[in-house]
C-alpha positions as a Markdown table, in Angstrom:
| # | Residue | x | y | z |
|---|---|---|---|---|
| 1 | Met | -15.7 | 1.9 | 9.8 |
| 2 | Ser | -13.8 | 0.2 | 7.1 |
| 3 | Thr | -12.8 | -3.4 | 7.2 |
| 4 | Ala | -9.1 | -2.4 | 7.3 |
| 5 | Glu | -9.7 | 0.0 | 10.3 |
| 6 | Tyr | -11.7 | -2.7 | 12.1 |
| 7 | Ser | -8.9 | -5.2 | 11.6 |
| 8 | Arg | -6.3 | -2.6 | 12.7 |
| 9 | Lys | -8.2 | -2.0 | 15.9 |
| 10 | Leu | -8.5 | -5.7 | 16.6 |
| 11 | Asp | -4.8 | -6.2 | 16.1 |
| 12 | Glu | -4.0 | -3.3 | 18.5 |
| 13 | Leu | -6.4 | -4.8 | 21.0 |
| 14 | Asp | -4.8 | -8.2 | 20.7 |
| 15 | Arg | -1.4 | -6.7 | 21.2 |
| 16 | Leu | -2.5 | -4.7 | 24.3 |
| 17 | Leu | -4.0 | -7.8 | 25.9 |
| 18 | Asn | -1.5 | -10.4 | 25.0 |
| 19 | Asp | 2.0 | -8.9 | 24.6 |
| 20 | Pro | 3.8 | -9.1 | 27.9 |
| 21 | Asp | 6.1 | -6.3 | 26.8 |
| 22 | Val | 3.3 | -3.8 | 26.3 |
| 23 | Pro | 2.1 | -2.0 | 29.5 |
| 24 | Met | -1.6 | -2.4 | 30.3 |
| 25 | Gln | -3.7 | 0.6 | 29.0 |
| 26 | Pro | -7.2 | 0.0 | 30.3 |
| 27 | Asp | -8.6 | 3.2 | 28.8 |
| 28 | Arg | -7.3 | 2.4 | 25.4 |
| 29 | Ile | -8.5 | -1.2 | 25.7 |
| 30 | Trp | -12.1 | -0.1 | 26.6 |
| 31 | Ser | -12.1 | 2.4 | 23.8 |
| 32 | Leu | -11.1 | -0.2 | 21.2 |
| 33 | Leu | -13.6 | -2.7 | 22.6 |
| 34 | Ala | -16.3 | 0.0 | 22.3 |
| 35 | Asp | -15.3 | 0.7 | 18.7 |
| 36 | Val | -15.3 | -2.9 | 17.4 |
| 37 | Ser | -18.5 | -3.8 | 19.2 |
| 38 | Arg | -20.6 | -1.2 | 17.5 |
| 39 | Pro | -23.3 | -2.5 | 15.2 |
| 40 | Glu | -22.0 | -0.6 | 12.2 |
| 41 | Ala | -18.5 | -2.0 | 12.7 |
| 42 | Ala | -19.9 | -5.5 | 12.7 |
| 43 | Ala | -22.0 | -4.7 | 9.6 |
| 44 | Ala | -18.9 | -3.5 | 7.7 |
| 45 | Val | -17.1 | -6.7 | 8.5 |
| 46 | Arg | -20.1 | -8.9 | 7.6 |
| 47 | Gly | -20.3 | -7.1 | 4.3 |
| 48 | Ala | -16.7 | -7.9 | 3.5 |
| 49 | Met | -16.9 | -11.5 | 4.5 |
| 50 | Pro | -18.9 | -14.2 | 2.9 |
| 51 | Arg | -21.8 | -15.5 | 4.9 |
| 52 | Pro | -21.5 | -19.1 | 6.2 |
| 53 | Ala | -23.6 | -21.7 | 4.4 |
| 54 | Glu | -26.8 | -22.5 | 6.1 |
| 55 | Gly | -28.0 | -26.0 | 6.8 |
């Protein structure tokens, strides 16, 4: 999953959970959570973001 796709999914998830004008869609929320929590999704984002300094 690309960084842009990951970001898009997080934005949609945020909207579904926090926008009072959007009806709750539990199936879609769980699907998005499953997508963004996969190890390859996290790896794609880590690869695009600088690592924090250690120490």
